[in-house]
Residue frames as qw, qx, qy, qz and C-alpha x, y, z in Angstrom:
[[0.731, 0.557, -0.016, 0.395, 56.19, 106.69, 86.43],
 [0.011, 0.859, -0.299, 0.415, 57.70, 109.53, 88.43],
 [0.712, -0.580, 0.377, -0.120, 58.42, 107.23, 91.38],
 [0.940, 0.170, 0.173, 0.239, 60.18, 104.77, 88.99],
 [0.469, 0.738, -0.125, 0.469, 62.31, 107.62, 87.62],
 [0.295, -0.819, 0.349, -0.348, 63.22, 108.77, 91.18],
 [0.891, -0.319, 0.324, 0.000, 64.13, 105.25, 92.27],
 [0.854, 0.363, 0.092, 0.362, 66.33, 104.71, 89.18],
 [0.215, 0.835, -0.195, 0.468, 68.00, 108.13, 89.60],
 [0.608, -0.700, 0.299, -0.228, 68.62, 107.30, 93.30],
 [0.951, -0.097, 0.257, 0.143, 70.24, 104.04, 92.38],
 [0.672, 0.585, -0.032, 0.452, 72.52, 105.68, 89.77],
 [0.068, -0.864, 0.262, -0.424, 73.61, 108.35, 92.19],
 [0.748, -0.544, 0.366, -0.106, 74.34, 105.78, 94.96],
 [0.930, 0.193, 0.174, 0.259, 76.32, 103.71, 92.38],
 [0.421, 0.771, -0.117, 0.464, 78.31, 106.67, 91.30],
 [0.356, -0.821, 0.319, -0.314, 79.18, 107.58, 94.86],
 [0.921, -0.270, 0.278, 0.045, 80.29, 104.00, 95.54],
 [0.796, 0.453, 0.068, 0.396, 82.56, 104.05, 92.48],
 [0.211, 0.830, -0.207, 0.473, 84.07, 107.45, 93.23],
 [0.588, -0.710, 0.320, -0.220, 84.77, 106.39, 96.83],
 [0.948, -0.087, 0.232, 0.198, 86.53, 103.17, 95.76],
 [0.652, 0.577, 0.004, 0.492, 88.74, 105.23, 93.34],
 [0.178, -0.910, 0.181, -0.327, 89.74, 107.60, 96.20],
 [0.899, -0.383, 0.018, 0.210, 92.21, 105.13, 97.56],
 [0.300, -0.807, 0.367, 0.353, 95.86, 106.10, 98.09],
 [0.733, 0.637, -0.239, -0.022, 98.15, 106.02, 95.13],
 [0.921, -0.193, 0.013, 0.337, 101.27, 104.04, 95.23],
 [0.193, -0.883, 0.281, 0.323, 104.50, 105.94, 95.91],
 [0.722, 0.632, -0.279, 0.038, 107.16, 105.97, 93.24],
 [0.864, -0.053, -0.258, 0.430, 110.59, 104.40, 93.96],
 [0.290, 0.458, -0.180, 0.821, 111.98, 107.94, 94.45],
 [0.467, -0.605, 0.032, -0.644, 109.30, 108.84, 96.93],
 [0.922, -0.332, -0.198, -0.021, 109.83, 105.58, 98.77],
 [0.701, 0.208, -0.246, 0.637, 113.61, 106.30, 98.90],
 [0.003, 0.525, -0.178, 0.832, 113.09, 109.83, 100.24],
 [0.687, -0.541, -0.068, -0.480, 110.59, 108.67, 102.83],
 [0.920, -0.195, -0.252, 0.229, 112.98, 105.95, 104.10],
 [0.510, 0.321, -0.237, 0.762, 115.85, 108.47, 104.24],
 [0.244, -0.568, 0.077, -0.782, 113.80, 110.98, 106.18],
 [0.828, -0.472, -0.162, -0.254, 112.48, 108.34, 108.55],
 [0.854, -0.078, -0.270, 0.437, 115.93, 107.03, 109.31],
 [0.332, 0.403, -0.190, 0.831, 117.30, 110.55, 109.74],
 [0.290, -0.461, 0.158, -0.824, 114.57, 111.74, 112.22],
 [0.842, -0.320, -0.379, -0.212, 113.54, 108.49, 113.91],
 [0.079, -0.689, 0.555, -0.458, 115.29, 109.18, 117.27],
 [0.667, -0.307, 0.567, -0.372, 113.91, 106.11, 119.19],
 [0.135, 0.309, -0.881, -0.331, 114.47, 103.78, 116.12],
 [0.536, 0.210, 0.716, -0.394, 110.90, 102.37, 116.23],
 [0.296, 0.226, 0.786, 0.494, 110.44, 102.79, 112.47],
 [0.014, 0.787, 0.578, 0.214, 107.94, 105.59, 112.97],
 [0.206, 0.289, -0.126, 0.926, 107.92, 109.31, 113.33],
 [0.256, -0.652, -0.665, 0.260, 106.06, 110.54, 116.34],
 [0.045, 0.960, 0.245, 0.128, 104.94, 114.11, 117.13],
 [0.450, -0.806, 0.207, 0.326, 108.16, 115.06, 118.93],
 [0.598, -0.151, 0.554, 0.559, 110.32, 113.69, 116.20],
 [0.357, 0.674, 0.526, 0.376, 108.19, 115.33, 113.43],
 [0.152, -0.975, -0.097, 0.129, 108.65, 118.70, 115.26],
 [0.481, -0.639, 0.379, 0.466, 112.39, 118.41, 114.73],
 [0.678, 0.375, 0.462, 0.432, 112.25, 118.07, 110.86],
 [0.249, -0.388, 0.121, 0.879, 114.19, 120.93, 109.35],
 [0.431, 0.689, 0.154, -0.563, 112.46, 123.45, 107.00],
 [0.184, 0.509, -0.696, -0.473, 114.79, 122.27, 104.14],
 [0.059, -0.012, 0.995, 0.078, 113.71, 118.71, 104.51],
 [0.362, 0.518, 0.610, -0.478, 110.05, 119.72, 104.83],
 [0.375, 0.661, -0.222, -0.611, 110.33, 121.63, 101.54],
 [0.118, 0.359, -0.872, -0.312, 111.95, 118.58, 99.91],
 [0.187, 0.226, 0.948, -0.126, 109.26, 116.27, 101.06],
 [0.419, 0.613, 0.376, -0.554, 106.50, 118.59, 100.05],
 [0.304, 0.594, -0.466, -0.581, 107.98, 118.99, 96.60],
 [0.150, 0.187, -0.950, -0.199, 108.17, 115.18, 96.28],
 [0.687, -0.232, -0.223, -0.651, 104.67, 114.76, 97.73],
 [0.614, -0.033, -0.746, 0.255, 106.04, 112.63, 100.65],
 [0.474, -0.668, 0.131, -0.558, 104.77, 112.69, 104.18],
 [0.548, -0.021, -0.766, 0.336, 106.19, 111.29, 107.33],
 [0.104, -0.162, 0.467, -0.863, 105.00, 111.58, 110.88],
 [0.207, 0.328, 0.852, -0.352, 101.76, 110.97, 112.62],
 [0.002, -0.402, -0.647, -0.648, 98.66, 111.32, 110.62],
 [0.330, -0.351, 0.050, -0.875, 95.71, 113.48, 111.49],
 [0.088, 0.088, 0.895, -0.428, 93.81, 112.22, 114.43],
 [0.262, -0.386, -0.682, -0.563, 90.26, 111.18, 113.66],
 [0.371, -0.259, 0.331, -0.828, 87.49, 112.66, 115.78],
 [0.226, -0.159, -0.961, 0.018, 85.50, 110.11, 117.69]]
């Protein structure tokens, strides 16, 4: 009986973890956030490739950083994953 309870509990925990991981996907940006991101990308994209690299991100002004932080908008290279 105890083994059955342990198995059922394990399956419930695994299911809950799967559901919470699926819900952790990125949220869609609002139109205002999309507009701000587009403006900032156009402003700081020196090589006009449509992306902000590390050198371009370093040139973002503190005022623009504050504006993006307030709007919960991020531009620039993402965090590098450890391999």
